N, C-alpha and C positions, 0 to 999 in steps of 0.2 A: 640482646641482654644475656641469654644463656652462654653464648660464645665468650662474651666479655667476662662473665662470672668464671668461666673456665680459665681465663687468663689470670684472673685473681687467685684462683686455687693454685695455679702454678707458682705465682709469687708467694703465697702463703707457704707452700711446701718448701721453697728455697729459703724462707726466713723462719723456719721453725714454727710455722702457723701462728705467729705472734703479731703479724703486721696487717692491719686493716685499713682500707682506703675509704675516707669519709668525704662526700661531696659537700663542700663548703658553700652553704647558701644555694645549692644546686650546682650551677656551673661557676660559682665564684662571685665575688663583689663586682658589681657594675657601677655602684655609687661613686667609686673613686675617679671615674672619668669625667664627672660634672653633670651638666644638664642633659648630655647625650652620651652614648657609649657605642663601641664598635658594633656594626650591624650584625656580625656573626655571633654576638653574644646576646642570649636572652636575658631579660631582667632578673636580677638576683631574687631569690625566694618566691619566684613565680611558678605556676604550674609547669609552663614550658621548660623552664631551667631544670626544675626537679625531675620532670620526665626524661629530659636529655641525660641527666646524671644517672638515672636508673638504667637507661639503655647503655651507658658506658660501663655498667657492672659495678656500681658503688656498693661497698659493703654496708655502708650507712649513709643517711642523709642528715645534714645539719641544717636546722631552721631556727629563726629567731621569732619570738612571740610577744605580742602586746594584747591588751584588752580594749576593745572598742566601747563607746559610751553605753551601748545597750548589752554589754557583757559578752559579746561574741569574741572568741579567741581568734585573732587574726595573725597572719604570718608576714612579718616585715622587719627590716633591720633597725628602722629608726621610728621614733614616736612623731618627729617632725615630718609632716606630710610632704612638704617641699623638698625634702631630701630623697624621697621615693618617687615623686611625681615626674614623669618623663617630659623633658623640655623645660622644666621649671627652673628658676634662679635658686640654685641650692645653697646660696648664702642666706636666704630668707629675707633678702632686701626688698623683693618684689613679690607680694602675696596677692591672691585674688581679692577682688573688691569686697570690702566689708570684713576681711579676715585680718587677724593679728597673730603674732607668734604665740600668743596664749590661747587662741581659738583654733588655729589650723593644725591640730594635733590629732593623732589617731585616737587618743583617749577621750577626745571631745566630739567625735563623730560616730554616728551609727554605721553598721555594716552597709546599709543601703547608700548612705552618703559616701562611704569609702569606695563603693562600686563605681562611683562617677568619676573617680580619679584614675587616669591612665598611668601605669608604671613602665610601659614599654611602647615602642613604636608601632606595634601591631595591636595596640589597644588592650594589652593585658592589664589585669586589675589585681589588687591585693587579694590573695586567697585566704580562706578561713583555714584553721587548723584541721577541721573535719574533712575538708576537700583534699588537703595534703595527705592526711592519714588514709583517706579512701584510695588515693593513688598508690601509695606505698603498700597498702593491704592487697590491692588488685595485683600488683607485681609479685607480692609474696605468695599469693594463691598459685600463680604460674610456677614460681620457683619450687613450691611444695610438691607439685605434680611431678616435678623432675628430681625430687629429693635433694634439692639445693637449700643452702643456708638462707634464712630470711634476711631481708634488708632491715637493719636497725634504724631506729629514729632518735637522733641526737637533738634534743630540744634545748635551746638556750633561752633562758628566762631574762628578757630585757625590762620587764615591767613587774615590780614587786607586788602589785595588786592582782595579778593574774593567777596566783598560786591556787586558790580554791577552785577557780573555773577550769584550769587544766586538769586538776585532779578529779573534778567531776566527770570530764570527758574521758579520762583514762580509766576511771572506776567503771563507767558505763561500758567501755570496751572490754574490760576484763571480765564483766559479767556475761558478755556475749560469747566468751570462751574462745571464739576463733578470731577476735579482733583485739588489738592493742595488748598483746601479751606483755606483762610487766617487765620480763627479762629482756625484751627487745627495745626497751626504752632507756635512754640515758639523758638525765638532766644535767645542764651545766649553766653557770652564770658567774659574772663578776660581782654580782650582789649576793654576797655570802650569807647575809641575814635572811634573804628570801629563800635560799636553799636549806637553811636550818629550819625555817618555818614550813617548808615543803616536806621535809623528812618527818618532822613532828606530826603534821597534819595527816600525812600518808599513813603513819603507824597508827594513829587514832582511827583511821578507816580500815585497819587490818591489812594495809598494803605494806608488807615487810620486804626487806632487801631491795629497796629502791636504789637503782644505779644513779649516783650523784658524783660529779667531778667539778669542783670549784675552779673557776677561771683565776689564774695567777698572773697579775700585771707584772710588767718589767720592773717597775719601781718596788714591788713587794719582794723581788728576788735580789735585786742589786742595791736597793736604797735609792730614794728619790735624788739624793745629792750626786749620784753617779750616772744619771740618765739625762740625756738632752731632751729638748721639747719635742722632737720628732721620734722619741722613744728609742734612739740609738744610744749605745754606751759611750760615755766619755773616754773610756779606755777599753780597747778591744780585749785586753787580758784581765778584765774585772772579774772578781769572784764573788760568790755569795757571802755576805756577812753571817756570823754564826746566829744571830738573833733572827735572821730570815728563815733558816732552816727549823729553828725552834718553833716559830710561829706557823710555818706550814705543817709541821708534824702535828701541833695542837689542833689546827684546823681540820686536817683530814682524819687523823686517828681519833681525835677527841669527839668527832661527830659521826664517826662510822661511815665516811664517804668512800667512794669506789677508787678514787685516785686523783691525779693532778692534771689540770688542763692548762698548758702553758704555750707560749709562742715558740715555734720551732727554734728560732735563732738564739733564744734564751737558755735552752736546756744545756745543763752541765752535769758532771758526775755526781755531785751531792744529791740532786733531786732524784736521780736514777737509783742511787743507793737507798734513799728513803722509800722509793716505790717498791724495790725488791725486798727490803727488809720488812715492809708491812704488807706484802702480797697485794700490792695495788697495781693500777694500770696507769699509763701515761697517755694523755691526749695532746698531740703536737699539732698546733694550728698555724696556717699561713694566711695572708690576706694580700690580695693584689700581686700574686706571684704565680705566673704561668710558664715562664720561660725555663722550664725544667732542664732542657737540653744544654743550656748555657751555664748551669751551676750544678756541679757534682756534689757540693757540700751537703746539701739537704739529703741526698741519697746515701752518702757515707754515714751521716748521723743516724738516719732512720734504720739502716741495716745494722749498725752497732747497737741501737736501743732495742731492736727486735731480738737480738740474741739473748737479751737479758730480761725483758719485761714486755707484757702485751702492750702494743702501741697502736693507737688510733691516729692516723695521719689525715687531718682536714686539709684538703688540697682543693685548688680551683679548677683542676682538670684531671679527672681520674684517669682518662686514656693516656695523656702524656706522662703523668707522674708514674704510672704503672710500667710504661715502656722503659723509662730511664732506670727505675728501680730494678727491673728484671735484667736489664743490660749491665747495671753496676754490680749486681749480685754474681753475674757470670765473670765479670772482670776480676772481682775480688777473690773469687775462689778458683779462677783458672790459672793455667801455667802457660808461659810463653805467649805465642801468637795465636789469636783467635780470629775466625771469620765472623763478622757481625752483620746484621741486616736491620734497615729501617726504611721508612718511606720518606721521600723528600717532601717539601712544602707543596709541590705540584701533584703529589700522589704517586710518583714514579718509585719503582723498586731501587734500592741502593745497597750493595754489598761492599764491605770493606774490611780490611785487616786491622786489628788493634792489639797493641801490646801494653800490658798493665803498668809497667815501669814502677814496680815497687808498691802497688796498691794493697798488697796483702797485708800490710800493717796498718790497721785502721784504729788502733787502740787510743790514739791521742785526740781523736775527734771530739770527745766529750770534755776535754780539758779547756779548749778555747771556743768550742761551738762551731756551727756550720759556716758562719759568715753570711750576713744578710745581703741578699741580691737586690739590684735596682728594681724598684716596682714596675710591673708591666705597663701600667698606665703612663709611665714617663718614657717609655721606649720609643713611641711614635705619637705624632700629633693627630687627634681625631676630630 
């Protein structure tokens, strides 16, 4: 973990200390693979996945939360249990005996009942928020001994009813002084009303300056009429309508939020200008995208962003993303031919020469965006 964080520090130095790597659901979404997923991937939002991301040196850990029937805050991406259950039919067409789509939900089960549902091939179960927080806190205790920056916790609220419960837990942690420091927590959600409620209630509890970044959907940036059903753009050169920028400014500035949380492929110049003008941050997220070596667009975009604004990159594999970002930063700032190094898929050392071929001009990347890559789950059959 310490060695990996050292590599992160090198990346931060090369990017003006503005780029942070966030482990998306730990080691990324496994739910996109269907009822099973590659054996090398631990289940998303699991203790094993989050522990692995910590060892990779993540600057922050992103998790999703819901409330169980007994009020326990649990970490899971979906309320529908069949979408989290390992080996289950993730269409919900075949449910356990006696269950319906209205009953087989996280919000309808107690934590004890949820503990009986396996979310991974090795018997992993849905963790509670406190279990995840304890894991992150333990890692931060080690980092503190070596005077390293703490790991941040990026909490996505998927359940509008969980606001009071998560604030209870955060408040209790703040009172313990060495746990849950408020400045190390970032809340996000596509449920903007829930974020507004969270901010109001937090302030009523005396919790000021809570970090909140609302999730921005593709349709909210480009207009629903310009977006396909798979969330790709109907026109690659589509731009934001003026009303979209006005709406975003009102949402973030009007509610005193920390910044903007958008899909990496959707980010363009106008939203960056909004962030810079308002002294805000940007959260750039990916989902089901691990083949970083095969797509330089994400690196070029992030390096350009980090020159202008503090950027949190939610990625599915911190190690791979960091390697390509470091390599890309060298190429962008280098001159002529450079010797590069990487490991092959078999773990062997590989040295090679690379010429940048005009990479120095990266100013246009925010005009048309990075270009969406093919999802990792579609590259091979599992």
